[in-house]
N, C-alpha and C positions, 0 to 999 in steps of 0.2 A: 726713500729713494736709494737705489743701489747702482753705483757706476762701476762697470767692470771693463778694463781696457782689453783690446783684442788679444794680446798676447796671453793673459790670464785665462780668458774665457776658452781659448782654443787649445792651450798647452798644458793647463794645470794638472789635469788627470794624467797625461802622458808623462809629464815631466817628473811627477812625484815629488814636487818641492815640499819642503818643509814649511808649514804655515804658521805665521806669527800672528797672534791676536794683540793688536795695539789699540790703546785707548787714548784719546785726545781729551785732556782735561783743562779747564780754564773758565774764567768769567766770559759772559757774553760780550761779543764785540772785539775780542783781543786778536782775532785772525786765525782761529783753529781751522775753519773751513777753507779759508784762502791758501793756508799753508799746505793742506791736504790736496786741495785741487791743483796747486802747482806741482806738487810732488807727482801726482797721478797722471796729470794731462798737460803740464806746463802751461797753464793758462790761469790767469787772475780773474775771479768772478766779478761780474759787474754788480751783481746784487745776491744777497743771501739772507734768508730769513733765519735769525739766530735762535728761533724756538723749534726748529726743526732738528732731528737727530738723523744723520745720515750714515750708511755703511758704504765703505769703498774698497775694492779689491784690486790688487795689482801684482804683477810678477816682475822682480828685478834680480840683477846679479850683485851681490855683496861680497867683496873680497873673493871673486871668481866662484862664488857658490850661488845657486839660485835661491831665492827667498820669495814665497808668496805671502804678501801682506794682506791682512784683513783688518781694516782701519775703521773704528768706531769713532765718529766725530759727535761728541756729546753737546746738548744744548747746555749753555751756561745759566740759564734762568733758574731762579730759586724754586720755582714750582715743579722742576724736574728733578730735584734732589732725591725724591722717593725712589728713583730708578738707579741712583748711584751705586747702591749696594751690588746690583746685578752687574754693572760695568766692572767694578772693582774686584768682584769674585772672578769674573771670567777672563780678564785681562792678563797678558803674560808680561806686557811692558807698557809703560805710561809715559806720555809726552805732556808735561805740565807747563802750560803757556800763561804768559802775561803780557800785557803791552807795555813798553817802555814809556809810553805817554800817560799811562794811568795807574797811579799808586794804588788805588784801591784794588786793581786786578793783581797787582804784586802781592798785597797783603792776603788776598784770597789764595794765591798759588802757594804762599807759605803754609797754608793750612792743609793742602791736599795730602801730603804725605801722611799726616795723622789720620785723616779720614781713610786712607788706604790701610793704615795699620789697624784701625778699628774693625775693618771687615776681614782682613788677611791674617792678623795677629803676627806679623813680622815685618821688619823693615827691610829685609833682604829682598827687595822687588826692584827688577831693572826700571830705571827712570832716566829721563833726560829732561832738563829744565831749559825753557826757551823764552827769551825776551824778544817779542816780535816788534815790527813797525820801526826798524832803524832808519828807514826813509823819511821819517818824521822827527829827525834829530832836534830840530828847533823846538819841538814840543816835549821833549824828554822830561820825565818826572823821576825816573829810576835810574840810578847810575849803573854803569857796567860792573863797578866794584860791589854794589849791593846784590847784583845778580850772581856774581862769582861767589860772594859769601853765603849766600842761600844754597848754592849748588855744593859748596864745601860742607855745609851742615847737613845736606841731603846725601852726601858721598856720591854725587852723580855728575855727568857731563853737563856743560852749560855752553849754550849757543845764543848769540844775538843774531836775528834774522830780519829779512824784509820779504814778506810774501809778495808784495807789490812788485819788487825788482828780482825776485827768486834768489835772494842771497842766502846761502847756507841751508837752504831747504833740504836738499838731499842728504846733507851731513847729519841733520837731525834725526831722519828716519833710519839711515845707515847706522849711525851711532847707537840707536836703540836696539837694532838687531844684533849688533856686536855685543852689547851688554847682555841680551837674552842667551846669546850663544856662550859667552863667558861663564854665566851662570850655570848653564847646562854642563859645560865642560867640567867646572869645578865639581858639581853634584856627581858626575860620572867618576871623577877621581875619588871623591869620598866614598862612593858606593863600592868602588873596586877595593879600596882600603878596608871597608867593612867586611866585605866578602872574604878578603885575605885574613882578617882577624878571626872571623867566624870559622874559616877553615883551619886555622891554627888551633883554635879552642876545641874544635871537634877532634882533632889529631891528638891534642893533649888529654882530652877525656878518654879517647880510644886507648891511648898508651897506658893511662892509668887503670882503665878496665882490665886490659891484658895483664898488667902487673898484679892486680887484685886476684885475677883468675888463676894466675901461676902460682900464687902463694897459698891458694886455698886447696 
């Protein structure tokens, strides 16, 4: 299923917005689909089959710049792990989710960065860690401190959210886009430095060649 809001379907080609490929990762039942639906359409789904993988598209403005998000909501069930390599190879940024009411889902979340590394061979990937279901505080099994510590280990932003109440949902997606932009910006600076070094090297070699020619 692909849900595409009116703005993205009508304006994407004309707006020429940068497209961001976002992948939702996490165990089944942690609320990945509910978070995505709340972000896209501001509604909480009554029912979602956790074995279905969905793609969602929307266009938003983040820091006064247009952003076209292509969001892949992956299934959390083990039988779908064979497709994870494809997600992790194609994604530009990842939202790793767990439920604060489910310690097992937190333990699974702690393994995703290594799984991404196995496919991408780099830890320098834009990530956001999310502990969902804060509306079920009385059933909490994972403390906020544990989430913060894992995010520190991942060197990424951390949010505790409630998809049911739409708490901090926009912050998660906006935060990931900012991370992707930050990475691109740093790469651009690095590329400019490399070009500058390359230019200096060529000039140095050129002057040495001229010097050699003048002495012969």
